[in-house]
One Martini backbone bead per residue (centre of mass of N, CA, C, O) as a GRO file, in nm:
protein
  108
    1MET     BB    1   0.093   0.036   0.024
    2LYS     BB    2   0.057   0.360  -0.037
    3ALA     BB    3   0.059   0.682   0.079
    4GLY     BB    4  -0.149   0.798  -0.134
    5GLN     BB    5  -0.377   0.605  -0.052
    6VAL     BB    6  -0.399   0.674   0.244
    7ARG     BB    7  -0.455   0.986   0.213
    8GLY     BB    8  -0.733   0.924   0.048
    9MET     BB    9  -0.852   0.845   0.318
   10THR     BB   10  -1.053   0.814   0.563
   11GLU     BB   11  -1.093   0.761   0.892
   12ASP     BB   12  -1.268   0.508   0.861
   13GLN     BB   13  -1.091   0.360   0.653
   14LEU     BB   14  -0.843   0.353   0.829
   15GLY     BB   15  -0.966   0.181   1.058
   16ASP     BB   16  -1.042  -0.064   0.887
   17GLU     BB   17  -0.760  -0.122   0.767
   18LEU     BB   18  -0.614  -0.157   1.042
   19LEU     BB   19  -0.792  -0.404   1.138
   20LYS     BB   20  -0.717  -0.589   0.902
   21LEU     BB   21  -0.409  -0.585   0.935
   22LYS     BB   22  -0.406  -0.701   1.231
   23LYS     BB   23  -0.545  -0.972   1.161
   24GLU     BB   24  -0.323  -1.059   0.954
   25GLN     BB   25  -0.095  -1.051   1.160
   26PHE     BB   26  -0.206  -1.264   1.350
   27ASN     BB   27  -0.214  -1.492   1.136
   28LEU     BB   28   0.088  -1.494   1.064
   29ARG     BB   29   0.197  -1.565   1.339
   30PHE     BB   30   0.066  -1.843   1.348
   31GLN     BB   31   0.200  -1.954   1.094
   32ALA     BB   32   0.489  -1.922   1.191
   33ALA     BB   33   0.465  -2.102   1.446
   34SER     BB   34   0.356  -2.361   1.268
   35GLY     BB   35   0.510  -2.360   0.973
   36GLN     BB   36   0.296  -2.223   0.731
   37LEU     BB   37   0.464  -1.997   0.623
   38GLU     BB   38   0.549  -1.879   0.296
   39ASN     BB   39   0.538  -1.546   0.322
   40THR     BB   40   0.765  -1.366   0.496
   41ALA     BB   41   0.732  -1.070   0.372
   42ARG     BB   42   0.441  -1.002   0.472
   43VAL     BB   43   0.509  -0.919   0.759
   44ARG     BB   44   0.657  -0.654   0.686
   45GLN     BB   45   0.437  -0.515   0.518
   46ILE     BB   46   0.228  -0.501   0.743
   47ARG     BB   47   0.392  -0.339   0.948
   48ARG     BB   48   0.434  -0.090   0.750
   49ASP     BB   49   0.130  -0.029   0.706
   50ILE     BB   50   0.057   0.029   0.992
   51ALA     BB   51   0.258   0.264   1.031
   52ARG     BB   52   0.146   0.438   0.797
   53ILE     BB   53  -0.143   0.478   0.910
   54LYS     BB   54  -0.069   0.598   1.186
   55THR     BB   55   0.085   0.837   1.082
   56ILE     BB   56  -0.132   0.968   0.888
   57SER     BB   57  -0.355   0.994   1.121
   58ARG     BB   58  -0.178   1.206   1.284
   59GLN     BB   59  -0.176   1.416   1.013
   60THR     BB   60  -0.411   1.569   1.060
   61PRO     BB   61  -0.554   1.877   1.077
   62ALA     BB   62  -0.602   1.871   1.390
   63ALA     BB   63  -0.291   1.829   1.458
   64ALA     BB   64  -0.187   2.090   1.296
   65LYS     BB   65  -0.329   2.314   1.481
   66GLY     BB   66  -0.216   2.247   1.795
   67GLU     BB   67  -0.334   2.050   1.960
   68ALA     BB   68  -0.343   1.893   2.237
   69LYS     BB   69  -0.198   1.624   2.362
   70ALA     BB   70  -0.292   1.312   2.485
   71ASP     BB   71  -0.269   1.070   2.685
   72VAL     BB   72  -0.392   0.772   2.787
   73LYS     BB   73  -0.555   0.925   3.039
   74GLY     BB   74  -0.627   1.236   2.915
   75LYS     BB   75  -0.387   1.402   2.981
   76ALA     BB   76  -0.194   1.655   2.969
   77LYS     BB   77   0.119   1.717   2.883
   78ALA     BB   78   0.402   1.779   3.054
   79GLU     BB   79   0.675   1.942   3.112
   80PRO     BB   80   0.975   1.895   3.184
   81LYS     BB   81   1.171   1.916   3.440
   82ALA     BB   82   1.420   2.102   3.560
   83LYS     BB   83   1.733   2.075   3.658
   84PRO     BB   84   1.929   2.156   3.908
   85ALA     BB   85   2.196   2.332   3.958
   86LYS     BB   86   2.521   2.290   4.036
   87THR     BB   87   2.724   2.372   4.288
   88LYS     BB   88   3.036   2.420   4.414
   89ALA     BB   89   2.968   2.385   4.726
   90THR     BB   90   2.840   2.079   4.676
   91THR     BB   91   3.093   2.018   4.488
   92LYS     BB   92   3.340   1.788   4.451
   93SER     BB   93   3.629   1.703   4.352
   94LYS     BB   94   3.828   1.433   4.285
   95THR     BB   95   4.073   1.522   4.452
   96THR     BB   96   3.930   1.574   4.723
   97LYS     BB   97   3.815   1.287   4.754
   98THR     BB   98   4.087   1.146   4.756
   99LYS     BB   99   4.213   1.292   5.006
  100THR     BB  100   3.996   1.203   5.198
  101ARG     BB  101   4.041   0.892   5.165
  102ALA     BB  102   4.341   0.894   5.254
  103LYS     BB  103   4.298   1.004   5.540
  104ALA     BB  104   4.105   0.776   5.639
  105LYS     BB  105   4.313   0.546   5.594
  106ALA     BB  106   4.542   0.660   5.790
  107LYS     BB  107   4.368   0.648   6.056
  108GLY     BB  108   4.220   0.337   6.021
   0.00000   0.00000   0.00000
């Protein structure tokens, strides 16, 4: 299936095609497990067609308008928190740590 064909489909058609391909992928996995699969390249074609349909369905005009995407739970994704910067007062250099360890070994 070509990308041009997928772009020409409606959302309903994309959903139907995706469902059909997933069923075929399921059947191909069973055939492969039982040793009955003749065309092994078909597994790869199906996998790529599924990915193509999912990618193009995400590129709908609604997504291009900049609407906030929601995660699986339906909540808007938050921006990752910035890590606080380390200060020199709290961070010791390697040579200081090494000297401290050497002193501790000498004492005890």
